[in-house]
N, C-alpha and C positions, 0 to 999 in steps of 0.2 A: 802371279797376280791376276787380278779378278775385275770385272767392270761393275760397277754397282748399277743394278737394275732401275734406279731412277734417274739419275745424271748421268750415267754411261762414263764416268769417272774411275781409273783404274784404282785399286786400294789392294791392301794385303789382307785377305781373308782370316788369315792367322792373328791378326790385332785387333778383331772387331768380334761381334757378337752373333754374327750373321756372315753366313757364305755369299749371300745375294745384295747385301746393303753394305755400303761402305758406312764408317762412324757417325758421319754427319745425318745419315738419312736410318741408322738403324734405331728408328724410335717410334715403330706402329703401337708396339706393346707399351712402352711407357706412358706413351700420348693416351691410351685408352685407360691406364690407371691414374693418370691425372685427372682425366675427366670425370672418372668414379669419385675420385675422392674430391674434387670439386663439388659433384653432386651431395655428395655425404656430407660435404662440409656446410652446403647450403640447408639441406635438411634437419641437420644439427640444430643450425643456427635458429631455422624456423620452429623446431620443437622448444627451443630454448626460449623463443620469445612467448610462444603459447604457454608456455609453464609459467613463465614471467607473468603474463597478463592475469592468468587463475589466480594466482598467488598473490596479486595486487587486488583483485576483486574480494578473494577472502578476507585478506587483512582490512580493507576497508569496510566489508560489511562487520568484521569483528570489533573493529575501532567504532565505528558509528554506533553499534547496538551497546558497546560499553559506555561511550560517550552519553546513550538515551539514559540509559539504565542510570549512571551517575549525575543524572541532571544537566549535564553540560549543553544537549541540546535542548532547546526551548519548543515545548509543547506547541503545536500548531491547532488549534480550535476547529473543528469542523464548519463548513460554510454556514450552516442554519443560525449559529450561535451568533447572537446580536449583543449581547452583554453576559458579564459573568463577575463576581464577587464574592468576597466572604463578609458576611454580617452577623450581629448578636442579636438574636431573638430571645425575651425572657431568660437572658442568661444563657443560653445555647447557643452555640457558633454554628452557623449552617452556609455552605455553599450555594449560592443564588445564581442559577443560570437562564438566561431569557433566550428561548430557542423557537425559533420561525418555521412553522409548516410549509414545505415547498414538495411540489410535485416529484413523484419517483416516475422516469419514462413515461410521464405524460398521463399518470393514472391517479385519480383523487383519493381511493384508498391509499395509494402509495405516500402520501403526504405523512400519515401517522407512521407508515413502515421507515418512513427516511427519517423519522424523528427518532425514533425507538433504537434505529442503529446508530444513530450519532449519541444517544443516552448511554449506551453501554461503551463507547469509546469515552466520553466522559470520565464515566464512572470508573473505570479501569483505571484512567490516568490519575485520578484521585486517590485512588487506592496504592498505586505505584509511589506518589509522592508522600505516601504515609501523612496524609492530611488529618489534623486534630478535629475536623468539623465533625458533627455528632448526626448531621444528615445532609443530603444535596435535594434542594429543590428546583425543579425546572418548570419555569412559567412557559407554557407554549404559547404562541402568538401566531395570528395568520392575517394577511392580506385580504381587505375586503374591498367593494368597490371595483374598480377598473372596468366597469361596464361601459356601452357606448348609450348616449343619449340620442334623442330623436331627429338629431341634425346629424349623426354619425360621428360626433366628437367623442373619443376615450375620455372616460372622466378619471380623475386621481385615485390612487389606491391609499390604503390607510390601514395601520396596524391595530387589531382588535384581539382583546383577551379570548383564550380557547378556553384552556383549562391548565390546572397545576397538577404535576405528579411528582411526590416526594418520597425519597429512599432513606432509610436507616443506614448509615454507614455499618454498624454492626451486623445486619441483614448481607450488606455485600461482601464483609469482609468471609461470610460462610460460603461465598459461591467458589466453586472450583470450577475456575476460568478454563483450566484446561480440556475438561470434558463436554462443556455445554457448547451449543451451538452459537455461531459467531454473529447471525443474522440481528439479534437484539429482540427480535419479537416476544421471547419468552420474558424479557425483563419486565413487561408492559405489567405482569401480573403479579410483580414482585412490589410494585409502587403503589403508594395511596393516591388516588385522583381525588381533586377539589377543585372548588371554584370553576364549574363547568357551566360555561354561557351557551347561548345557543348556536354560536359560530363552533363552539367545541362539541355540543352534542351532534351538529349535522356533521362535522370531521370524523369523530369516533363511530359514529352509526354507518356513515360511509366507509369505513376500516373494517368493522365488523360483518358487514353484509357479506364480504368476501370470504367464504369458507376457510381458503388457503389460509388467510390472516387470524381468523377467531379461533384456530384449532389450538394456535399455540398462545393465545391470549383469552382465556375462558373466564377467568375472574373480571380481567378489564372490561370484557365485553358484556358482562352478567345483565346490565340493564338496556343494552343496544341491539 
């Protein structure tokens, strides 16, 4: 017989796995194995959850992309768009968009830059929709007024026409959208500018005075 080193109880060492611990306390090694197993199980659960999360994100992106391409998700027009409609002029169908100039990061030249970025977004959408219009016409408008009078009172703003820029759908279809710059500045050169008002002249001139913008819009800035 022998005494257990933990509880000092006599036990038959020939019936246990240890000569020092009785059967009840002969578990240091199994206990460690149990702890490792628990840690391993926990890690596996965490890894499984992470994999499930990644899979869910990937599936969501695929489903959302498919929904957009299939027309199941409604296109959200940029914030500068005030109105858009399809009309027939002289027997030709055109998509008319009223687009408001707005400052870009507080920069006046950025107003046309912001509009050009929204123009490319709308143009790509119309192509993806397989639209039947012959052209897209953007009526560019801007806020005027808003100054302070001699009493320090803020005056109301009102919209005024700036200029129109027209794109042929045939020209837009020729663009390799995967290789061109995404900021939209170069697209100004592809359109036909018309109906330029004094406000539009000022907006274009301010834009074209910035060499960083002008180099992408040589034709657009020819007269400015």
